[in-house]
C-alpha positions in Angstrom: 15.9 -47.2 -11.6 19.2 -46.5 -9.7 17.4 -45.4 -6.6 15.5 -48.7 -6.4 18.8 -50.7 -6.9 20.4 -48.7 -4.1 17.4 -49.3 -1.8 17.5 -53.0 -2.5 21.2 -53.2 -1.6 20.6 -51.1 1.5 17.8 -53.3 2.7 20.0 -56.4 2.4 23.0 -54.8 4.0 21.0 -53.4 6.9 19.3 -56.7 7.5 22.7 -58.4 7.7 24.2 -55.7 9.9 21.4 -56.3 12.4 22.5 -59.9 13.0 24.6 -60.9 16.0 28.3 -61.8 15.7 27.4 -65.5 15.6 26.4 -65.2 11.9 29.4 -63.1 10.8 33.1 -63.5 10.1 35.4 -62.8 13.1 36.4 -59.2 13.6 39.4 -58.0 11.7 42.8 -58.1 13.4 46.3 -57.0 12.5 47.0 -60.5 11.3 44.0 -61.1 9.1 40.6 -60.0 7.7 37.9 -62.6 7.0 35.6 -62.1 4.0 32.5 -63.9 2.9 30.0 -63.3 0.0 26.5 -62.1 0.8 23.2 -62.5 -1.1 19.7 -61.5 -0.2 16.2 -61.6 -1.8 14.0 -58.6 -1.4 10.3 -58.1 -2.2 8.8 -54.8 -3.2 5.0 -54.4 -3.3 3.5 -52.0 -5.7 1.3 -50.3 -3.1 4.0 -49.3 -0.6 7.3 -49.6 -2.5 9.1 -50.4 0.8 11.7 -53.1 0.2 11.4 -56.1 2.5 14.2 -58.6 2.9 12.7 -62.1 2.7 16.0 -64.1 2.9 19.8 -63.8 3.4 22.6 -66.2 2.6 26.3 -66.1 3.1 28.9 -68.7 2.3 31.3 -69.9 -0.4 31.8 -73.7 -0.2 30.2 -76.9 -1.5 30.1 -80.6 -0.8 32.7 -82.8 -2.7 31.1 -85.3 -5.0 32.6 -88.2 -3.0 30.6 -87.1 0.1 27.2 -86.6 -1.6 26.0 -90.2 -1.0 26.6 -89.7 2.8 24.5 -86.5 3.0 21.2 -88.4 3.4 19.3 -85.2 2.6 20.6 -83.5 5.8 23.7 -81.7 4.5 23.7 -78.9 1.9 25.4 -79.8 -1.3 26.1 -76.1 -2.1 26.3 -73.2 0.4 27.4 -70.4 -1.8 25.7 -67.2 -0.7 23.3 -67.0 -3.7 22.1 -70.6 -3.2 21.7 -70.3 0.5 19.6 -67.1 -0.1 17.4 -69.0 -2.6 16.9 -72.0 -0.3 16.1 -69.6 2.6 13.6 -67.9 0.4 12.0 -71.3 -0.4 11.8 -72.1 3.3 10.1 -68.7 3.9 7.5 -69.6 1.2 6.9 -73.1 2.7 6.3 -71.5 6.1 3.8 -69.1 4.6 2.0 -72.0 2.8 1.8 -73.9 6.1 0.3 -70.9 7.9 -2.3 -70.4 5.2 -3.1 -74.1 5.0 -3.4 -74.4 8.8 -5.4 -71.2 9.3 -7.6 -70.6 6.2 -8.6 -67.1 7.3 -5.0 -65.9 7.7 -3.4 -63.6 5.2 0.2 -63.5 4.0 1.8 -60.3 2.6 3.6 -62.3 -0.1 1.5 -65.3 -1.2 -2.2 -66.0 -1.6 -4.5 -69.0 -2.2 -5.5 -69.5 -5.8 -9.1 -69.6 -6.8 -10.4 -72.9 -8.3 -10.9 -71.2 -11.7 -7.1 -70.4 -11.8 -6.2 -74.1 -11.6 -5.6 -76.0 -14.9 -3.2 -78.4 -16.5 -1.7 -75.6 -18.6 -1.5 -73.0 -15.7 -0.5 -75.4 -13.0 -2.5 -77.0 -10.1 -0.6 -75.5 -7.2 -2.8 -74.2 -4.4 -0.8 -71.0 -3.8 0.8 -68.2 -5.9 3.0 -65.2 -5.1 0.8 -62.1 -5.2 0.5 -60.1 -8.4 1.8 -56.9 -6.8 5.0 -58.5 -5.5 8.3 -58.0 -7.4 11.4 -60.0 -6.4 15.0 -58.8 -6.5 18.4 -60.0 -5.4 21.5 -58.2 -4.2 24.8 -60.0 -4.2 28.1 -58.7 -2.9 30.2 -60.6 -5.4 29.7 -61.4 -9.1 28.3 -64.9 -9.3 31.0 -67.5 -9.7 31.2 -69.0 -13.1 30.5 -67.3 -16.5 29.4 -63.9 -15.1 32.7 -63.5 -13.3 35.2 -64.7 -16.0 36.3 -61.2 -17.1 36.9 -60.2 -13.4 39.0 -63.4 -13.0 41.0 -62.7 -16.1 41.6 -59.1 -15.0 42.9 -60.4 -11.6 45.6 -62.6 -13.2 49.2 -61.5 -12.9 49.7 -63.0 -16.4 46.6 -62.3 -18.4 47.7 -64.7 -21.2 44.7 -67.0 -21.9 45.2 -70.6 -20.8 45.4 -73.3 -23.5 42.0 -74.0 -25.1 40.6 -77.5 -24.5 40.0 -79.7 -27.5 36.3 -79.7 -28.4 34.4 -82.9 -28.6 34.2 -83.8 -32.3 30.5 -84.7 -32.2 29.0 -82.3 -29.8 31.5 -79.4 -30.4 31.5 -78.9 -26.6 34.2 -79.0 -24.0 34.7 -82.5 -22.5 32.9 -82.5 -19.1 32.4 -79.7 -16.7 35.3 -77.3 -16.3 36.5 -76.5 -12.8 35.2 -73.0 -11.9 38.4 -71.2 -12.7 39.8 -73.6 -15.3 40.5 -72.3 -18.8 39.1 -68.9 -18.0 39.3 -67.8 -21.6 36.4 -70.2 -22.4 33.3 -68.2 -22.1 29.5 -68.9 -22.1 29.9 -72.5 -20.8 28.6 -74.4 -17.8 31.2 -74.7 -15.0 31.6 -76.4 -11.7 32.1 -74.4 -8.5 35.6 -72.9 -8.3 38.1 -74.5 -6.0 41.8 -75.1 -5.6 43.4 -77.5 -8.0 44.3 -79.9 -5.2 40.8 -79.9 -3.6 38.2 -82.8 -3.9 36.1 -82.4 -7.0 32.5 -81.2 -6.9 29.7 -81.5 -9.4 27.9 -78.5 -8.0 27.3 -76.1 -10.9 28.5 -72.4 -10.7 26.2 -69.8 -9.3 26.1 -68.1 -12.8 24.7 -71.4 -14.2 22.2 -71.9 -11.5 20.9 -68.4 -11.6 20.7 -68.7 -15.4 18.6 -71.8 -15.1 16.4 -70.1 -12.5 15.3 -67.7 -15.2 13.4 -70.6 -16.6 12.5 -72.8 -13.7 11.8 -69.8 -11.3 13.3 -69.4 -7.8 11.2 -72.3 -6.5 12.9 -75.5 -5.4 11.3 -78.8 -6.4 9.3 -79.2 -3.2 8.1 -75.6 -3.2 7.0 -75.9 -6.9 4.5 -78.5 -5.8 2.7 -75.9 -3.7 3.4 -72.5 -5.3 2.8 -71.7 -8.9 6.0 -70.5 -10.6 4.5 -67.7 -12.7 5.4 -64.9 -10.2 8.4 -66.5 -8.6 11.1 -65.0 -10.9 13.7 -62.4 -10.1 13.2 -59.1 -11.7 16.7 -57.7 -11.0 20.0 -58.8 -9.8 22.0 -56.0 -8.1 25.8 -56.1 -8.0 28.4 -53.7 -6.7 29.9 -51.6 -9.5 33.2 -53.3 -8.9 31.6 -56.7 -9.7 29.4 -55.6 -12.7 30.8 -56.4 -16.1 28.0 -55.7 -18.6 29.3 -58.0 -21.4 29.7 -60.9 -19.0 26.2 -60.5 -17.5 24.6 -60.2 -21.0 26.4 -63.3 -22.2 25.7 -65.4 -19.1 22.1 -64.4 -18.4 20.6 -62.4 -21.3 18.4 -63.5 -24.2 21.1 -62.6 -26.8 23.8 -64.5 -24.9 24.0 -68.2 -24.3 20.3 -68.3 -23.5 19.4 -67.2 -27.0 18.2 -70.8 -28.0 15.3 -70.5 -25.4 14.6 -66.8 -25.6 10.8 -66.2 -25.6 10.2 -69.8 -24.6 7.1 -70.6 -22.6 6.2 -73.9 -21.2 3.0 -75.3 -19.6 2.5 -74.9 -15.9 3.3 -71.2 -15.7 7.0 -71.6 -16.7 8.8 -69.3 -19.1 12.2 -67.7 -19.8 12.0 -64.5 -17.8 15.5 -62.9 -17.8 16.3 -60.6 -15.0 18.0 -57.2 -15.4 21.4 -56.7 -13.9 22.1 -53.4 -12.3 25.0 -51.9 -10.4 25.1 -50.1 -7.1 27.9 -48.3 -5.2 26.9 -50.0 -2.0 29.6 -52.4 -0.8 29.4 -55.1 1.8 31.5 -54.6 5.0 32.8 -58.2 4.8 33.6 -58.3 1.0 37.2 -59.0 0.1 37.5 -55.4 -1.1 36.8 -54.2 2.4 40.0 -55.4 3.9 41.6 -52.6 6.0 45.2 -51.7 5.3 46.0 -52.6 8.9 45.2 -56.3 8.3 48.1 -58.2 6.7 46.2 -61.2 5.3 42.9 -61.8 3.6 41.2 -65.0 4.6 37.9 -66.7 3.8 35.3 -67.3 6.5 34.1 -70.8 7.0 30.8 -69.7 8.6 27.7 -69.5 6.4 24.4 -68.1 7.4 20.8 -68.9 6.4 18.4 -66.2 7.4 14.7 -65.4 6.8 11.9 -64.0 9.1 11.4 -67.5 10.6 15.0 -68.9 11.0 18.5 -67.7 11.8 21.1 -70.4 11.3 24.9 -70.4 11.4 26.3 -73.2 9.2 29.7 -74.9 8.8 30.3 -77.4 6.0 26.6 -77.5 5.1 25.3 -78.3 8.5 24.4 -76.5 11.8 27.5 -75.0 13.5 28.6 -77.2 16.4 27.3 -80.5 15.0 29.4 -83.4 13.9 29.8 -84.3 10.2 26.6 -86.0 8.9 25.0 -85.9 12.3 21.2 -85.9 11.6 20.7 -83.4 14.4 22.9 -81.0 12.5 20.4 -80.8 9.6 19.7 -77.2 8.6 16.1 -76.0 8.1 17.0 -75.4 4.5 18.5 -78.8 3.8 16.6 -81.1 1.4 15.2 -83.5 4.0 13.8 -80.7 6.3 12.3 -78.9 3.3 10.5 -82.0 2.0 9.3 -82.7 5.6 7.8 -79.2 5.7 6.2 -79.8 2.3 4.5 -82.9 3.7 3.2 -80.9 6.6 1.6 -78.5 4.2 0.1 -81.3 2.2 -1.3 -82.8 5.4 -2.9 -79.4 6.4 -4.4 -79.3 2.9 -5.9 -82.8 3.4 -3.6 -84.8 1.1 -0.9 -86.1 3.4 0.1 -89.1 1.2 -0.1 -87.4 -2.2 3.5 -87.9 -3.1 3.6 -91.5 -1.9 0.4 -92.4 -3.7 1.5 -90.9 -7.0 5.1 -92.3 -7.0 4.4 -95.5 -5.0 7.5 -94.8 -2.9 8.8 -92.9 0.1 12.1 -92.0 -1.7 12.3 -88.4 -2.6 14.1 -89.1 -5.8 11.1 -91.2 -6.9 8.7 -88.3 -6.0 10.7 -86.0 -8.2 10.3 -88.4 -11.1 6.5 -88.5 -10.8 4.0 -86.8 -13.1 3.5 -84.0 -10.5 6.9 -82.5 -11.6 6.5 -83.2 -15.3 6.3 -79.5 -16.3 9.4 -78.6 -14.3 11.4 -81.5 -15.6 10.5 -80.6 -19.2 11.8 -77.0 -18.6 15.1 -78.3 -17.2 15.5 -80.8 -20.0 14.9 -78.2 -22.7 17.2 -75.6 -21.2 20.1 -78.0 -20.5 19.8 -79.5 -24.0 19.5 -76.3 -25.9 21.4 -73.6 -23.9 23.3 -75.0 -20.9 24.8 -78.1 -22.3 27.2 -80.4 -20.4 24.9 -80.1 -17.3 26.0 -83.1 -15.3 23.6 -84.0 -12.5 25.0 -84.1 -8.9 23.2 -87.3 -8.0 23.8 -89.8 -5.2 22.0 -88.3 -2.2 19.2 -90.8 -1.8 16.9 -90.5 1.2 13.3 -91.3 2.1 10.7 -89.5 4.2 7.6 -91.1 5.7 4.5 -88.8 6.3 4.2 -87.9 10.0 
């Protein structure tokens, strides 16, 4: 419904507007106007229909591949708005899990404990699940980078002549490697890296279109959260975009069951996973800091280097994937939504549940990469393997960030 889409957008925009200037681009001047993408995840419960913003994210950068090995789990690899919003949402869920595990009589408006008769190998063994009457939605102020924004990119070119087509690999009939986000924009329906200038360091972070497409199968849950929360109810129902950013054909191709996801349409996997495509709807609600909001009085349009991670429990300003004001790779600059902090929080929940060394005992290691290879994540791994083999081919992993965590 259009009214619901507008209400979701309004909820995200009003939540952002309530933040202090620390989390926003600098005010417009005659010289320049700074812009930044915004995304937010909203929950609507059947009984009250009142949208509640669970997380916000702003940002538009990512970590070069030659710096991933130095991150030590404490620096974000990708701080595009959609990804920050999803990570902030996962932090929110972990916080809710910790509250319920620590105080068994406490109730959460979003998640609940699962009954013993709900737990099985086929339905997952996670102790928590998102409540049945909760529906999840996302508003984004810009079309997700990558495949869903290719037509917009072509339209913006001074010369709309398609760039030369790459030679397909003779065996796989695919393009060689991951294309840079804006490279060969006439190639559609393919996995792309994040966009960047041609002279910038390379990244292996996949585009937001590709990551959101995969989330239709793996759910919104991160690896650590998927250990605690069953994925069955953790899928987006709708993605809301401004009318200026909504190209129906692009969204159907990128996300829909008749587009590039056709090979896995109607797929279901064990553990509560399935292909659950979200609807994409348009709204006339625009973000005050979008690039389309530049006042005529400002001569230049510039990007903001400040990202923000927001949920009911945290408010963080980030620069280059770490807390604002901290030096590069300083452990004290670790965001609450970085991998190391999120896994540490997961261990806190496991300790409160009485299984503090579960991950170490299953994997025989304190390395997070070994935990993710254990049988605890077999269902999730199978989903990713099937989707990247059948639908999102040339999915090159952004490996190299190896870190360990000891239980506290």
